[in-house]
C-alpha positions as CSV (number, residue, x, y, z in Angstrom):
1,M,51.1,103.8,142.1
2,S,50.6,100.3,142.1
3,V,50.7,98.2,145.5
4,P,52.5,95.6,146.1
5,T,51.3,92.2,145.4
6,E,52.3,88.7,147.5
7,S,54.2,86.3,145.9
8,I,52.5,82.8,145.8
9,S,53.7,79.2,144.1
10,R,50.9,78.1,141.3
11,H,49.7,75.4,143.1
12,A,48.3,77.6,146.4
13,L,47.4,79.9,144.6
14,L,45.2,77.7,142.9
15,E,43.9,76.2,145.6
16,I,42.7,79.9,146.7
17,A,41.2,80.0,143.0
18,N,39.9,76.7,143.5
19,Q,37.6,77.7,146.6
20,I,36.5,81.6,145.5
21,I,35.1,79.6,142.5
22,T,33.0,76.8,144.7
23,Q,32.1,79.9,145.6
24,H,31.2,81.7,142.7
25,E,26.9,82.4,141.6
26,N,28.3,80.6,138.3
27,Y,29.4,77.1,139.6
28,F,28.9,74.2,138.1
29,V,30.2,70.7,139.3
30,G,32.6,69.6,137.0
31,L,34.5,73.2,137.0
32,E,38.0,74.4,138.1
33,A,40.8,76.0,137.6
34,N,44.0,73.4,136.8
35,D,46.8,76.0,135.7
36,V,48.2,79.5,136.5
37,I,50.0,81.7,134.1
38,Q,51.2,85.2,134.4
39,Q,51.4,87.8,132.1
40,G,52.1,90.8,133.5
41,D,50.7,91.5,135.8
42,V,47.7,89.7,135.2
43,L,46.7,85.4,136.5
44,V,45.5,83.7,133.2
45,F,43.4,80.6,134.7
46,R,42.8,77.7,133.0
47,G,40.7,74.5,133.4
48,P,37.8,73.1,131.1
49,Y,35.5,75.2,128.6
50,F,33.1,72.8,128.1
51,L,33.2,72.5,124.3
52,D,30.7,71.1,122.1
53,D,31.4,67.7,120.3
54,E,32.4,69.9,117.4
55,G,34.2,72.7,119.6
56,L,32.4,74.9,119.7
57,P,31.2,77.1,123.0
58,T,28.8,76.0,124.7
59,A,26.4,77.7,127.7
60,K,29.3,76.5,130.7
61,T,31.6,78.3,128.2
62,T,30.7,81.6,129.0
63,S,30.1,80.7,133.3
64,V,34.1,79.2,133.0
65,F,35.5,82.5,131.3
66,N,33.0,84.6,133.5
67,V,34.6,83.3,136.4
68,F,38.1,83.0,135.8
69,K,37.4,86.8,134.6
70,H,36.5,86.9,138.6
71,L,39.5,85.5,139.7
72,A,42.1,87.1,136.8
73,V,40.6,90.7,138.4
74,E,40.2,89.3,142.1
75,L,43.7,87.0,142.2
76,S,46.3,89.8,140.1
77,S,45.5,92.8,142.5
78,Q,47.1,90.3,145.4
79,Y,49.7,88.0,144.3
80,H,52.0,87.5,141.5
81,L,53.5,83.8,140.5
82,A,56.8,83.3,142.3
């Protein structure tokens, strides 16, 4: 049985997400979520991925992926987009 989630606006959810990001151990300046979509029961966060000049992932890309995954796990169990 799933637990009901709270309806929230995209703007309010991004404010919460960016607050969590700044407190995450992998945080670095420039890491932020600037969009979120709902795919089924999962919130998917988007933002800069810090690719290199050839479009390939960097060490920062891995950090961004891990932080966005953390947001999806933590916030999808609490909220859904209004």
